[in-house]
All heavy atoms as an XYZ file, in Angstrom:
755
protein
N     -18.591    -26.117    -46.269
C     -18.193    -27.263    -45.457
C     -18.604    -27.035    -44.006
O     -18.427    -25.960    -43.444
C     -16.677    -27.434    -45.562
C     -16.156    -28.618    -44.822
S     -14.401    -28.818    -45.196
C     -13.991    -29.954    -43.936
N     -19.155    -28.045    -43.376
C     -19.605    -27.933    -41.992
C     -18.417    -27.788    -41.053
O     -17.353    -28.372    -41.268
C     -20.414    -29.168    -41.617
N     -18.619    -26.999    -40.025
C     -17.580    -26.794    -39.029
C     -17.399    -28.070    -38.215
O     -18.363    -28.702    -37.811
C     -17.966    -25.641    -38.120
C     -16.966    -25.381    -37.027
C     -17.443    -24.293    -36.078
O     -18.485    -23.693    -36.276
N     -16.683    -24.053    -35.049
N     -16.149    -28.441    -37.989
C     -15.856    -29.609    -37.168
C     -16.052    -29.253    -35.695
O     -15.655    -28.176    -35.259
C     -14.415    -30.075    -37.396
C     -14.154    -30.602    -38.788
C     -14.879    -31.917    -39.026
O     -15.028    -32.724    -38.131
N     -15.336    -32.123    -40.244
N     -16.678    -30.141    -34.957
C     -16.841    -29.941    -33.521
C     -16.078    -31.057    -32.801
O     -15.992    -32.178    -33.301
C     -18.324    -29.944    -33.097
C     -19.074    -28.778    -33.715
C     -18.992    -31.243    -33.438
N     -15.526    -30.741    -31.636
C     -14.811    -31.786    -30.900
C     -15.753    -32.876    -30.400
O     -16.887    -32.592    -30.009
C     -14.159    -31.043    -29.736
C     -14.795    -29.718    -29.666
C     -15.486    -29.461    -30.973
N     -15.260    -34.100    -30.456
C     -15.986    -35.246    -29.912
C     -15.116    -35.851    -28.829
O     -13.981    -36.245    -29.087
C     -16.282    -36.306    -30.996
C     -16.982    -37.519    -30.383
C     -17.103    -35.712    -32.131
N     -15.636    -35.900    -27.608
C     -14.924    -36.521    -26.495
C     -15.631    -37.831    -26.193
O     -16.818    -37.841    -25.866
C     -14.911    -35.609    -25.248
C     -14.288    -36.329    -24.067
C     -14.173    -34.313    -25.550
N     -14.894    -38.934    -26.345
C     -15.476    -40.258    -26.093
C     -15.032    -40.740    -24.725
O     -13.834    -40.901    -24.478
C     -15.042    -41.250    -27.162
C     -15.706    -42.593    -27.002
C     -15.580    -43.443    -28.249
N     -16.469    -44.568    -28.170
C     -16.086    -45.796    -27.815
N     -14.826    -46.031    -27.515
N     -16.966    -46.763    -27.773
N     -15.988    -40.946    -23.848
C     -15.698    -41.402    -22.497
C     -15.901    -42.907    -22.410
O     -16.831    -43.452    -22.999
C     -16.613    -40.698    -21.499
C     -16.558    -39.165    -21.520
C     -17.537    -38.594    -20.516
C     -15.150    -38.673    -21.260
N     -15.010    -43.557    -21.651
C     -15.049    -45.011    -21.508
C     -14.901    -45.354    -20.038
O     -14.036    -44.806    -19.352
C     -13.913    -45.679    -22.309
C     -14.055    -45.345    -23.797
C     -13.887    -47.181    -22.092
C     -12.866    -45.760    -24.637
N     -15.751    -46.243    -19.542
C     -15.581    -46.748    -18.185
C     -16.531    -46.149    -17.178
O     -17.708    -45.941    -17.456
N     -15.969    -45.849    -16.002
C     -16.755    -45.357    -14.889
C     -16.264    -43.986    -14.468
O     -15.064    -43.739    -14.413
C     -16.649    -46.326    -13.711
C     -17.161    -47.710    -14.052
C     -17.087    -48.684    -12.888
O     -16.605    -48.302    -11.803
O     -17.522    -49.821    -13.073
N     -17.206    -43.096    -14.152
C     -16.861    -41.734    -13.729
C     -17.527    -41.454    -12.403
O     -18.754    -41.383    -12.308
C     -17.250    -40.724    -14.814
C     -16.397    -40.959    -16.031
C     -16.844    -41.778    -17.054
C     -15.119    -40.440    -16.106
C     -16.034    -42.057    -18.142
C     -14.303    -40.708    -17.183
C     -14.765    -41.519    -18.197
O     -13.954    -41.802    -19.255
N     -16.690    -41.330    -11.381
C     -17.149    -41.104    -10.021
C     -16.207    -40.121     -9.346
O     -15.416    -39.455    -10.009
C     -17.222    -42.433     -9.260
C     -15.899    -43.189     -9.260
O     -14.826    -42.573     -9.481
O     -15.927    -44.403     -9.024
N     -16.283    -40.028     -8.044
C     -15.474    -39.063     -7.299
C     -13.974    -39.278     -7.531
O     -13.198    -38.329     -7.523
C     -15.834    -39.089     -5.790
C     -15.408    -40.402     -5.141
C     -15.246    -37.900     -5.069
N     -13.561    -40.498     -7.784
C     -12.150    -40.799     -7.963
C     -11.632    -40.406     -9.345
O     -10.436    -40.210     -9.527
C     -11.883    -42.286     -7.710
C     -12.303    -42.690     -6.323
C     -13.438    -43.461     -6.118
C     -11.587    -42.259     -5.202
C     -13.843    -43.815     -4.840
C     -11.980    -42.601     -3.930
C     -13.105    -43.378     -3.758
O     -13.514    -43.716     -2.486
N     -12.511    -40.299    -10.303
C     -12.084    -39.970    -11.665
C     -12.608    -38.614    -12.135
O     -12.441    -38.260    -13.295
C     -12.541    -41.072    -12.623
O     -13.939    -41.243    -12.555
N     -13.202    -37.849    -11.246
C     -13.815    -36.572    -11.634
C     -12.786    -35.589    -12.187
O     -13.057    -34.894    -13.169
C     -14.557    -35.952    -10.454
N     -11.608    -35.520    -11.597
C     -10.603    -34.569    -12.108
C     -10.110    -34.989    -13.486
O      -9.884    -34.142    -14.352
C      -9.437    -34.418    -11.129
O      -8.780    -35.651    -10.943
N      -9.974    -36.281    -13.715
C      -9.584    -36.760    -15.045
C     -10.674    -36.438    -16.062
O     -10.384    -36.049    -17.194
C      -9.311    -38.262    -15.013
N     -11.921    -36.575    -15.653
C     -13.044    -36.245    -16.534
C     -13.017    -34.763    -16.889
O     -13.205    -34.391    -18.045
C     -14.372    -36.621    -15.883
C     -15.637    -36.258    -16.651
C     -15.628    -36.852    -18.052
C     -16.861    -36.710    -15.873
N     -12.751    -33.915    -15.914
C     -12.675    -32.470    -16.166
C     -11.611    -32.172    -17.217
O     -11.844    -31.368    -18.132
C     -12.376    -31.723    -14.873
N     -10.473    -32.823    -17.128
C      -9.404    -32.629    -18.119
C      -9.833    -33.111    -19.496
O      -9.527    -32.474    -20.505
C      -8.144    -33.360    -17.682
C      -7.415    -32.688    -16.547
C      -6.131    -33.408    -16.178
O      -5.466    -33.936    -17.088
O      -5.820    -33.439    -14.974
N     -10.532    -34.226    -19.543
C     -10.971    -34.771    -20.830
C     -11.964    -33.855    -21.522
O     -12.037    -33.818    -22.749
C     -11.571    -36.164    -20.633
C     -10.560    -37.187    -20.170
S     -11.319    -38.749    -19.712
C     -11.850    -39.335    -21.314
N     -12.731    -33.100    -20.754
C     -13.751    -32.217    -21.320
C     -13.192    -30.856    -21.741
O     -13.889    -30.082    -22.401
C     -14.897    -32.030    -20.325
C     -15.676    -33.303    -19.965
C     -16.677    -33.017    -18.860
C     -16.357    -33.900    -21.192
N     -11.956    -30.551    -21.393
C     -11.351    -29.257    -21.699
C     -11.325    -28.903    -23.186
O     -11.483    -27.736    -23.533
C      -9.931    -29.161    -21.125
C      -9.896    -28.926    -19.639
C     -10.628    -27.653    -19.239
O     -10.448    -26.600    -19.820
N     -11.482    -27.771    -18.235
N     -11.137    -29.852    -24.109
C     -11.112    -29.478    -25.534
C     -12.423    -28.874    -26.043
O     -12.444    -28.239    -27.090
C     -10.816    -30.791    -26.255
C     -10.134    -31.640    -25.239
C     -10.750    -31.249    -23.921
N     -13.499    -29.073    -25.321
C     -14.775    -28.500    -25.748
C     -14.851    -27.070    -25.221
O     -14.974    -26.849    -24.024
C     -15.968    -29.339    -25.259
C     -15.879    -30.761    -25.825
C     -17.284    -28.679    -25.657
C     -16.961    -31.695    -25.343
N     -14.759    -26.128    -26.140
C     -14.782    -24.713    -25.756
C     -16.014    -24.000    -26.306
O     -16.193    -22.811    -26.082
C     -13.512    -24.006    -26.250
O     -13.428    -24.139    -27.671
C     -12.274    -24.589    -25.594
N     -16.819    -24.715    -27.021
C     -18.057    -24.185    -27.594
C     -18.949    -25.373    -27.858
O     -19.127    -26.228    -26.997
N     -19.433    -25.465    -29.078
C     -20.257    -26.620    -29.438
C     -19.393    -27.876    -29.468
O     -18.232    -27.833    -29.864
C     -20.914    -26.372    -30.774
C     -21.918    -25.241    -30.662
C     -22.403    -24.663    -31.957
N     -22.341    -25.499    -33.122
C     -23.378    -25.781    -33.907
N     -24.553    -25.288    -33.633
N     -23.222    -26.525    -34.967
N     -19.981    -28.995    -29.034
C     -19.232    -30.240    -29.010
C     -20.131    -31.418    -28.714
O     -21.332    -31.277    -28.465
N     -19.507    -32.587    -28.736
C     -20.208    -33.846    -28.498
C     -19.465    -34.617    -27.417
O     -18.238    -34.733    -27.472
C     -20.280    -34.696    -29.780
C     -21.057    -33.950    -30.871
C     -20.901    -36.072    -29.501
C     -20.971    -34.591    -32.242
N     -20.214    -35.141    -26.450
C     -19.651    -36.046    -25.452
C     -20.326    -37.393    -25.659
O     -21.541    -37.525    -25.491
C     -19.861    -35.535    -24.010
C     -19.305    -36.538    -23.013
C     -19.196    -34.172    -23.824
N     -19.522    -38.367    -26.060
C     -20.029    -39.709    -26.355
C     -19.949    -40.556    -25.086
O     -18.863    -40.910    -24.636
C     -19.198    -40.321    -27.484
C     -19.720    -41.665    -27.939
O     -20.605    -42.240    -27.271
O     -19.232    -42.155    -28.970
N     -21.092    -40.886    -24.536
C     -21.191    -41.687    -23.313
C     -21.507    -43.150    -23.618
O     -21.856    -43.904    -22.711
C     -22.275    -41.105    -22.394
C     -22.105    -39.647    -21.986
C     -23.363    -39.143    -21.288
C     -20.898    -39.472    -21.105
N     -21.385    -43.544    -24.874
C     -21.758    -44.893    -25.298
C     -21.080    -45.977    -24.474
O     -21.702    -46.981    -24.128
C     -21.419    -45.085    -26.792
O     -22.105    -44.077    -27.534
C     -21.835    -46.440    -27.294
N     -19.806    -45.785    -24.142
C     -19.046    -46.811    -23.428
C     -18.934    -46.534    -21.926
O     -18.121    -47.145    -21.245
C     -17.651    -46.935    -24.042
N     -19.758    -45.642    -21.411
C     -19.751    -45.354    -19.978
C     -20.641    -46.366    -19.271
O     -21.805    -46.553    -19.629
C     -20.222    -43.909    -19.696
C     -20.405    -43.681    -18.202
C     -19.225    -42.918    -20.268
N     -20.071    -47.020    -18.270
C     -20.818    -48.030    -17.512
C     -21.428    -47.459    -16.241
O     -22.414    -47.984    -15.724
C     -19.901    -49.196    -17.143
C     -19.388    -49.988    -18.328
C     -18.547    -51.183    -17.894
N     -17.478    -50.836    -16.962
C     -16.252    -50.453    -17.308
N     -15.928    -50.346    -18.571
N     -15.348    -50.169    -16.393
N     -20.831    -46.378    -15.709
C     -21.283    -45.829    -14.436
C     -20.989    -44.340    -14.408
O     -19.923    -43.896    -14.835
C     -20.551    -46.522    -13.284
C     -20.945    -46.021    -11.918
C     -22.121    -46.431    -11.312
C     -20.125    -45.123    -11.237
C     -22.486    -45.959    -10.058
C     -20.478    -44.656     -9.986
C     -21.654    -45.079     -9.398
O     -22.006    -44.612     -8.163
N     -21.935    -43.568    -13.904
C     -21.789    -42.121    -13.818
C     -22.488    -41.667    -12.542
O     -23.702    -41.824    -12.416
C     -22.421    -41.463    -15.044
C     -22.304    -39.963    -15.206
C     -20.860    -39.558    -15.449
C     -23.176    -39.499    -16.361
N     -21.702    -41.152    -11.579
C     -22.327    -40.707    -10.334
C     -22.385    -39.185    -10.275
O     -22.111    -38.502    -11.270
C     -21.623    -41.317     -9.113
C     -20.288    -40.675     -8.776
O     -19.842    -39.740     -9.476
O     -19.672    -41.114     -7.787
N     -22.727    -38.647     -9.119
C     -22.914    -37.203     -8.983
C     -21.642    -36.410     -9.271
O     -21.721    -35.287     -9.777
C     -23.442    -36.867     -7.596
O     -22.518    -37.275     -6.600
N     -20.481    -36.974     -8.993
C     -19.230    -36.269     -9.290
C     -19.024    -36.159    -10.803
O     -18.582    -35.120    -11.300
C     -18.044    -36.978     -8.636
N     -19.361    -37.204    -11.526
C     -19.284    -37.152    -12.984
C     -20.317    -36.201    -13.558
O     -20.033    -35.426    -14.475
N     -21.521    -36.240    -13.001
C     -22.562    -35.307    -13.431
C     -22.142    -33.864    -13.175
O     -22.412    -32.980    -13.995
C     -23.877    -35.606    -12.714
C     -24.586    -36.900    -13.106
C     -25.755    -37.153    -12.173
C     -25.036    -36.856    -14.554
N     -21.485    -33.627    -12.057
C     -21.041    -32.267    -11.730
C     -20.061    -31.752    -12.778
O     -20.114    -30.571    -13.162
C     -20.408    -32.238    -10.345
N     -19.187    -32.615    -13.270
C     -18.235    -32.193    -14.305
C     -18.967    -31.863    -15.604
O     -18.620    -30.900    -16.288
C     -17.162    -33.255    -14.535
C     -16.227    -33.433    -13.364
C     -15.529    -32.152    -12.964
O     -15.184    -31.317    -13.793
N     -15.330    -31.984    -11.670
N     -19.970    -32.643    -15.945
C     -20.762    -32.338    -17.139
C     -21.521    -31.026    -16.960
O     -21.604    -30.215    -17.890
C     -21.733    -33.482    -17.449
C     -21.097    -34.775    -17.956
C     -22.145    -35.882    -18.044
C     -20.426    -34.562    -19.297
N     -22.053    -30.795    -15.760
C     -22.761    -29.538    -15.492
C     -21.807    -28.347    -15.602
O     -22.177    -27.298    -16.136
C     -23.411    -29.583    -14.118
N     -20.588    -28.508    -15.125
C     -19.586    -27.436    -15.257
C     -19.303    -27.144    -16.725
O     -19.117    -25.988    -17.104
C     -18.309    -27.807    -14.519
C     -18.422    -27.684    -13.028
C     -17.086    -27.946    -12.326
N     -17.263    -27.872    -10.899
C     -17.422    -28.929    -10.102
N     -17.402    -30.149    -10.601
N     -17.588    -28.776     -8.809
N     -19.262    -28.192    -17.528
C     -19.059    -27.997    -18.965
C     -20.200    -27.164    -19.539
O     -19.962    -26.206    -20.279
C     -18.982    -29.354    -19.672
C     -18.974    -29.322    -21.201
C     -17.739    -28.605    -21.720
C     -19.075    -30.736    -21.752
N     -21.430    -27.504    -19.200
C     -22.586    -26.749    -19.703
C     -22.536    -25.302    -19.237
O     -22.855    -24.388    -20.002
C     -23.885    -27.409    -19.265
N     -22.118    -25.078    -18.008
C     -22.005    -23.705    -17.499
C     -20.912    -22.935    -18.231
O     -21.043    -21.736    -18.452
C     -21.718    -23.707    -16.000
C     -22.926    -24.093    -15.195
O     -24.061    -23.914    -15.623
N     -22.700    -24.647    -14.015
N     -19.857    -23.638    -18.611
C     -18.725    -22.992    -19.292
C     -19.056    -22.630    -20.735
O     -18.707    -21.556    -21.209
C     -17.508    -23.923    -19.236
C     -16.252    -23.369    -19.825
C     -15.010    -24.173    -19.456
N     -15.110    -25.601    -19.557
C     -14.834    -26.307    -20.650
N     -14.446    -25.710    -21.746
N     -14.930    -27.626    -20.640
N     -19.749    -23.523    -21.456
C     -19.980    -23.298    -22.895
C     -21.400    -22.846    -23.214
O     -21.670    -22.415    -24.327
C     -19.630    -24.549    -23.730
C     -18.173    -24.921    -23.551
C     -20.535    -25.718    -23.404
N     -22.302    -22.983    -22.255
C     -23.685    -22.576    -22.474
C     -24.606    -23.777    -22.616
O     -24.187    -24.844    -23.057
N     -25.870    -23.594    -22.224
C     -26.824    -24.699    -22.322
C     -27.076    -25.099    -23.776
O     -27.102    -24.256    -24.662
C     -28.086    -24.150    -21.661
C     -27.936    -22.670    -21.691
C     -26.466    -22.378    -21.708
N     -27.213    -26.387    -23.989
C     -27.509    -26.996    -25.290
C     -26.418    -26.790    -26.333
O     -26.652    -27.039    -27.518
C     -28.883    -26.538    -25.804
C     -29.981    -26.996    -24.908
N     -30.613    -26.148    -24.032
C     -30.541    -28.209    -24.727
C     -31.519    -26.829    -23.358
N     -31.495    -28.071    -23.755
N     -25.216    -26.356    -25.931
C     -24.092    -26.253    -26.867
C     -23.439    -27.613    -27.080
O     -22.772    -27.838    -28.080
C     -23.049    -25.259    -26.351
N     -23.656    -28.513    -26.133
C     -23.049    -29.844    -26.189
C     -24.152    -30.885    -26.296
O     -25.172    -30.804    -25.619
C     -22.188    -30.102    -24.935
C     -21.666    -31.528    -24.899
C     -21.022    -29.113    -24.876
N     -23.906    -31.855    -27.163
C     -24.831    -32.980    -27.329
C     -24.217    -34.193    -26.639
O     -23.035    -34.488    -26.826
C     -25.081    -33.286    -28.822
C     -26.001    -34.491    -28.973
C     -25.661    -32.080    -29.529
N     -25.014    -34.874    -25.835
C     -24.582    -36.108    -25.183
C     -25.132    -37.295    -25.958
O     -26.323    -37.339    -26.264
C     -25.095    -36.161    -23.745
C     -24.702    -35.029    -22.807
C     -25.319    -35.252    -21.429
C     -23.201    -34.888    -22.715
N     -24.261    -38.246    -26.265
C     -24.681    -39.489    -26.912
C     -24.773    -40.540    -25.810
O     -23.769    -40.896    -25.200
C     -23.682    -39.932    -27.998
C     -24.165    -41.216    -28.667
C     -23.467    -38.831    -29.015
N     -25.986    -40.993    -25.528
C     -26.196    -41.903    -24.398
C     -27.250    -42.956    -24.710
O     -28.406    -42.818    -24.318
C     -26.605    -41.095    -23.163
N     -26.869    -44.028    -25.419
C     -27.853    -45.063    -25.725
C     -28.121    -46.023    -24.564
O     -29.124    -46.725    -24.567
C     -27.211    -45.808    -26.895
C     -25.750    -45.641    -26.671
C     -25.589    -44.274    -26.057
N     -27.240    -46.048    -23.561
C     -27.386    -46.947    -22.425
C     -28.575    -46.489    -21.577
O     -28.597    -45.363    -21.093
C     -26.091    -46.920    -21.608
C     -26.143    -47.768    -20.361
O     -27.175    -47.905    -19.722
N     -25.008    -48.325    -20.000
N     -29.574    -47.351    -21.367
C     -30.761    -46.946    -20.606
C     -30.450    -46.483    -19.179
O     -31.095    -45.573    -18.672
C     -31.638    -48.198    -20.581
C     -31.138    -49.061    -21.674
C     -29.700    -48.723    -21.885
N     -29.467    -47.090    -18.543
C     -29.121    -46.695    -17.178
C     -28.525    -45.292    -17.145
O     -28.871    -44.484    -16.280
C     -28.154    -47.697    -16.556
C     -28.793    -49.053    -16.333
C     -27.776    -50.101    -15.966
O     -26.676    -50.149    -16.507
N     -28.146    -50.962    -15.028
N     -27.647    -44.981    -18.086
C     -27.044    -43.652    -18.143
C     -28.108    -42.622    -18.516
O     -28.162    -41.533    -17.941
C     -25.853    -43.627    -19.121
C     -24.744    -44.598    -18.671
C     -25.321    -42.209    -19.289
C     -24.146    -44.305    -17.315
N     -28.964    -42.958    -19.451
C     -30.054    -42.036    -19.820
C     -30.963    -41.749    -18.623
O     -31.416    -40.624    -18.433
C     -30.873    -42.598    -20.973
C     -30.197    -42.382    -22.315
C     -31.155    -42.710    -23.437
N     -32.021    -41.594    -23.724
C     -31.867    -40.765    -24.743
N     -30.855    -40.916    -25.555
N     -32.723    -39.795    -24.958
N     -31.209    -42.755    -17.816
C     -32.048    -42.570    -16.624
C     -31.368    -41.604    -15.650
O     -32.024    -40.710    -15.103
C     -32.325    -43.908    -15.952
C     -33.179    -43.819    -14.718
C     -33.654    -45.213    -14.295
N     -34.028    -45.326    -12.918
C     -35.084    -44.773    -12.352
N     -35.894    -44.045    -13.058
N     -35.353    -44.952    -11.075
N     -30.077    -41.777    -15.437
C     -29.332    -40.874    -14.555
C     -29.414    -39.442    -15.087
O     -29.661    -38.501    -14.330
C     -27.863    -41.332    -14.411
C     -27.006    -40.263    -13.752
C     -27.788    -42.638    -13.633
N     -29.212    -39.281    -16.386
C     -29.288    -37.945    -16.994
C     -30.694    -37.356    -16.846
O     -30.849    -36.163    -16.576
C     -28.890    -38.012    -18.468
C     -27.447    -38.419    -18.755
C     -27.245    -38.645    -20.249
C     -26.465    -37.390    -18.218
N     -31.720    -38.195    -17.015
C     -33.098    -37.715    -16.896
C     -33.415    -37.311    -15.454
O     -34.034    -36.268    -15.218
C     -34.072    -38.788    -17.363
N     -32.974    -38.118    -14.495
C     -33.220    -37.795    -13.090
C     -32.525    -36.498    -12.687
O     -33.050    -35.738    -11.869
C     -32.764    -38.943    -12.189
C     -33.620    -40.211    -12.248
C     -32.954    -41.346    -11.482
C     -35.007    -39.933    -11.698
N     -31.357    -36.250    -13.276
C     -30.614    -35.016    -12.988
C     -31.148    -33.832    -13.799
O     -30.659    -32.728    -13.651
C     -29.129    -35.229    -13.277
N     -32.125    -34.105    -14.656
C     -32.767    -33.092    -15.510
C     -31.751    -32.432    -16.458
O     -31.813    -31.235    -16.711
C     -33.505    -32.079    -14.658
C     -34.555    -32.771    -13.781
C     -35.346    -31.850    -12.996
N     -36.505    -31.482    -13.827
C     -37.471    -30.724    -13.390
N     -37.449    -30.255    -12.178
N     -38.471    -30.426    -14.177
N     -30.847    -33.233    -16.954
C     -29.813    -32.718    -17.845
C     -30.348    -32.343    -19.216
O     -29.640    -31.744    -20.004
C     -28.660    -33.717    -17.951
C     -27.570    -33.470    -16.949
C     -27.855    -32.993    -15.681
C     -26.260    -33.706    -17.272
C     -26.853    -32.758    -14.756
C     -25.246    -33.463    -16.363
C     -25.541    -32.993    -15.100
N     -31.621    -32.675    -19.501
C     -32.206    -32.221    -20.758
C     -32.319    -30.703    -20.780
O     -32.487    -30.102    -21.834
C     -33.566    -32.877    -20.997
C     -34.572    -32.574    -19.901
O     -34.167    -32.318    -18.738
O     -35.779    -32.603    -20.193
N     -32.208    -30.074    -19.620
C     -32.211    -28.611    -19.554
C     -30.856    -28.020    -19.934
O     -30.767    -26.839    -20.248
C     -32.578    -28.142    -18.152
C     -33.994    -28.474    -17.783
C     -34.304    -27.995    -16.399
N     -35.710    -28.232    -16.100
C     -36.301    -27.761    -15.033
N     -35.630    -27.034    -14.165
N     -37.575    -28.005    -14.829
N     -29.806    -28.860    -19.873
C     -28.450    -28.387    -20.164
C     -27.901    -28.907    -21.481
O     -27.038    -28.274    -22.088
C     -27.492    -28.818    -19.042
C     -27.807    -28.328    -17.634
C     -26.833    -28.952    -16.649
C     -27.745    -26.821    -17.594
N     -28.369    -30.078    -21.892
C     -27.814    -30.767    -23.055
C     -28.934    -31.302    -23.945
O     -30.034    -31.557    -23.469
C     -26.975    -31.977    -22.617
C     -25.838    -31.651    -21.706
C     -25.961    -31.792    -20.334
C     -24.634    -31.205    -22.211
C     -24.911    -31.497    -19.486
C     -23.572    -30.906    -21.376
C     -23.713    -31.055    -20.011
N     -28.591    -31.524    -25.188
C     -29.417    -32.344    -26.060
C     -28.886    -33.765    -25.875
O     -27.678    -33.982    -25.901
C     -29.281    -31.909    -27.541
C     -30.053    -32.855    -28.441
C     -29.735    -30.473    -27.710
N     -29.761    -34.732    -25.646
C     -29.349    -36.118    -25.438
C     -29.907    -36.956    -26.579
O     -31.113    -36.925    -26.845
C     -29.838    -36.665    -24.079
C     -29.354    -38.100    -23.866
C     -29.375    -35.769    -22.934
N     -29.011    -37.678    -27.256
C     -29.408    -38.510    -28.392
C     -28.862    -39.920    -28.205
O     -28.011    -40.159    -27.345
C     -28.916    -37.906    -29.737
C     -29.527    -36.533    -29.978
C     -27.406    -37.832    -29.783
N     -29.323    -40.836    -29.046
C     -28.903    -42.234    -28.942
C     -27.664    -42.580    -29.754
O     -26.977    -43.538    -29.436
C     -30.039    -43.169    -29.388
C     -31.148    -43.252    -28.359
O     -30.867    -43.113    -27.157
O     -32.306    -43.452    -28.770
N     -27.404    -41.834    -30.829
C     -26.313    -42.216    -31.728
C     -25.458    -41.019    -32.110
O     -25.949    -39.890    -32.172
C     -26.888    -42.854    -32.986
C     -27.748    -44.055    -32.655
C     -27.762    -45.091    -33.744
O     -26.987    -44.966    -34.703
O     -28.548    -46.022    -33.606
N     -24.194    -41.300    -32.394
C     -23.237    -40.254    -32.760
C     -23.674    -39.515    -34.022
O     -23.553    -38.291    -34.106
C     -21.844    -40.856    -32.934
C     -20.682    -39.888    -33.113
C     -20.609    -38.880    -31.984
C     -19.383    -40.649    -33.231
N     -24.220    -40.230    -34.989
C     -24.700    -39.578    -36.214
C     -25.816    -38.576    -35.911
O     -25.882    -37.515    -36.518
C     -25.185    -40.609    -37.238
C     -24.035    -41.383    -37.874
O     -22.884    -40.896    -37.830
O     -24.299    -42.466    -38.418
N     -26.668    -38.927    -34.943
C     -27.732    -38.003    -34.538
C     -27.137    -36.742    -33.914
O     -27.610    -35.630    -34.168
C     -28.672    -38.659    -33.519
C     -29.449    -39.828    -34.098
O     -29.653    -39.858    -35.337
O     -29.827    -40.729    -33.330
N     -26.090    -36.908    -33.124
C     -25.442    -35.759    -32.494
C     -24.847    -34.827    -33.546
O     -24.971    -33.604    -33.454
C     -24.349    -36.238    -31.536
N     -24.235    -35.410    -34.561
C     -23.645    -34.588    -35.628
C     -24.729    -33.822    -36.393
O     -24.520    -32.685    -36.785
C     -22.821    -35.464    -36.554
C     -21.543    -35.941    -35.906
C     -20.633    -36.645    -36.906
N     -19.365    -36.930    -36.286
C     -18.916    -38.160    -36.021
N     -19.663    -39.215    -36.323
N     -17.743    -38.332    -35.465
N     -25.880    -34.451    -36.589
C     -26.984    -33.783    -37.273
C     -27.532    -32.614    -36.461
O     -27.891    -31.576    -37.006
C     -28.103    -34.756    -37.601
C     -27.843    -35.572    -38.866
C     -29.091    -36.339    -39.284
N     -29.395    -37.480    -38.455
C     -28.828    -38.671    -38.585
N     -27.917    -38.874    -39.513
N     -29.161    -39.650    -37.799
N     -27.581    -32.782    -35.138
C     -28.098    -31.734    -34.257
C     -27.200    -30.496    -34.318
O     -27.678    -29.373    -34.330
C     -28.239    -32.257    -32.810
C     -28.506    -31.113    -31.859
C     -29.338    -33.286    -32.726
N     -25.895    -30.732    -34.349
C     -24.960    -29.602    -34.353
C     -24.752    -29.116    -35.774
O     -24.336    -28.079    -36.045
C     -23.628    -29.994    -33.721
C     -23.710    -30.279    -32.219
C     -22.353    -30.735    -31.701
C     -24.150    -29.034    -31.453
């Protein structure tokens, strides 16, 4: 049986005002995991910093980001997060990667 990995589903906007809440939401991921950004409408540098801290804590490519939104994918690409995460379009793809 495949090992279950935590899935954290983020909804809304993540900026300087919600960065501490985002950090708390990411705490259940202690190794391999999935962060579902499907319902994220906005992600600024403070939100990116929390994701980068997660990658530093668990290791590069241990977490898969689900990001079908073109705007969020662009932000991730500009931040070069492909060096820290695997980025996919669908949750099923993330499960296959892990």
